[in-house]
C-alpha positions as CSV (number, residue, x, y, z in Angstrom):
1,X,103.5,82.0,82.2
2,X,107.2,82.6,83.1
3,X,107.9,82.5,79.7
4,X,105.7,85.2,79.1
5,X,107.5,87.6,81.9
6,X,111.4,86.5,82.0
7,X,113.6,86.9,79.1
8,X,116.7,85.3,80.4
9,X,116.5,81.9,81.2
10,X,118.2,81.6,84.5
11,X,116.0,84.5,86.2
12,X,112.9,82.5,84.5
13,X,114.0,79.0,86.6
14,X,115.0,80.9,89.7
15,X,111.8,82.4,89.7
16,X,109.8,79.5,88.9
17,X,111.8,77.4,91.7
18,X,110.6,80.2,94.3
19,X,107.4,79.8,93.0
20,X,107.2,83.5,92.0
21,X,104.0,83.7,90.2
22,X,100.6,83.9,91.9
23,X,98.2,81.0,91.2
24,X,95.0,83.1,91.0
25,X,94.3,87.0,91.6
26,X,91.2,88.7,92.5
27,X,89.3,89.7,89.2
28,X,87.3,92.2,90.9
29,X,89.2,95.1,89.6
30,X,89.4,93.6,86.2
31,X,86.4,95.8,85.0
32,X,87.4,99.4,86.1
33,X,90.9,98.7,84.9
34,X,89.3,97.7,81.2
35,X,87.7,101.5,82.0
36,X,91.0,103.1,82.3
37,X,92.4,105.2,79.7
38,X,96.7,105.6,80.6
39,X,97.6,108.0,77.6
40,X,94.3,110.2,78.8
41,X,95.6,110.3,82.6
42,X,99.5,110.9,81.3
43,X,98.1,114.3,80.1
44,X,97.4,114.9,84.1
45,X,100.8,114.1,85.1
46,X,103.2,117.5,85.9
47,X,105.9,115.8,88.0
48,X,109.1,114.3,87.2
49,X,108.0,111.0,85.5
50,X,110.4,107.8,84.9
51,X,108.9,105.2,82.7
52,X,110.6,101.8,82.6
53,X,109.9,99.0,79.9
54,X,112.0,95.8,79.4
55,X,113.3,95.6,75.8
56,X,111.6,92.2,75.6
57,X,108.3,92.8,77.3
58,X,105.8,90.5,75.6
59,X,103.0,91.1,78.2
60,X,103.0,95.5,77.6
61,X,103.4,96.5,74.0
62,X,106.0,99.2,73.8
63,X,103.5,101.0,71.5
64,X,101.4,100.7,74.7
65,X,104.0,102.4,76.9
66,X,105.7,104.6,74.5
67,X,102.3,106.2,73.5
68,X,101.5,106.7,77.3
69,X,105.3,108.2,78.1
70,X,104.4,110.5,75.1
71,X,101.3,111.9,76.6
72,X,102.9,112.5,79.8
73,X,102.4,116.2,80.2
74,X,105.8,117.1,82.4
75,X,109.0,118.3,80.4
76,X,110.7,116.4,83.1
77,X,110.3,112.7,82.1
78,X,112.8,109.8,81.1
79,X,112.2,106.9,79.0
80,X,114.3,104.1,80.2
81,X,114.8,100.7,78.5
82,X,116.1,97.8,80.3
83,X,117.8,95.9,77.8
84,X,117.3,92.4,77.3
85,X,114.7,92.4,80.1
86,X,111.3,90.9,80.0
87,X,108.3,91.9,81.6
88,X,109.7,91.6,85.1
89,X,112.2,94.2,84.6
90,X,112.9,94.1,88.7
91,X,113.9,90.3,88.7
92,X,114.8,89.5,85.1
93,X,118.0,90.1,83.2
94,X,119.8,93.3,84.3
95,X,117.4,93.9,87.2
96,X,120.9,94.9,89.1
97,X,121.3,98.2,86.8
98,X,117.6,99.0,86.9
99,X,118.1,99.4,90.4
100,X,121.6,101.3,90.1
101,X,119.4,103.7,87.4
102,X,116.5,104.6,89.3
103,X,118.3,104.9,92.8
104,X,120.0,107.8,90.8
105,X,117.2,109.1,89.3
106,X,115.6,109.3,92.7
107,X,118.5,111.4,94.0
108,X,118.7,113.5,91.0
109,X,114.8,114.4,91.0
110,X,114.1,114.2,94.9
111,X,117.3,114.7,96.8
112,X,116.7,117.5,99.5
113,X,113.2,117.7,99.1
114,X,113.7,119.3,95.4
């Protein structure tokens, strides 16, 4: 529901007015997704990695995301918590701050092909 993914009431109302949420999804991928182990996969990640979590995310637990982050093999990794945001970090509270942070992170890590 909108309440589950947006912490900010104004953002929630705008998303609801725009009919942001899908009414249905294809469930074909669910059995495969349930077999995935993000922590195990993270052990194979050796490239610069930015992990983003909304402070008030009620969909994906902080413990789950943090466990996956800790398992990332790369020594060049960053945890970024979007203060005040729910699960929909790009469109919830502080989305512009997140965009600026991600843009700066990409420029730092990938400018000039480095």
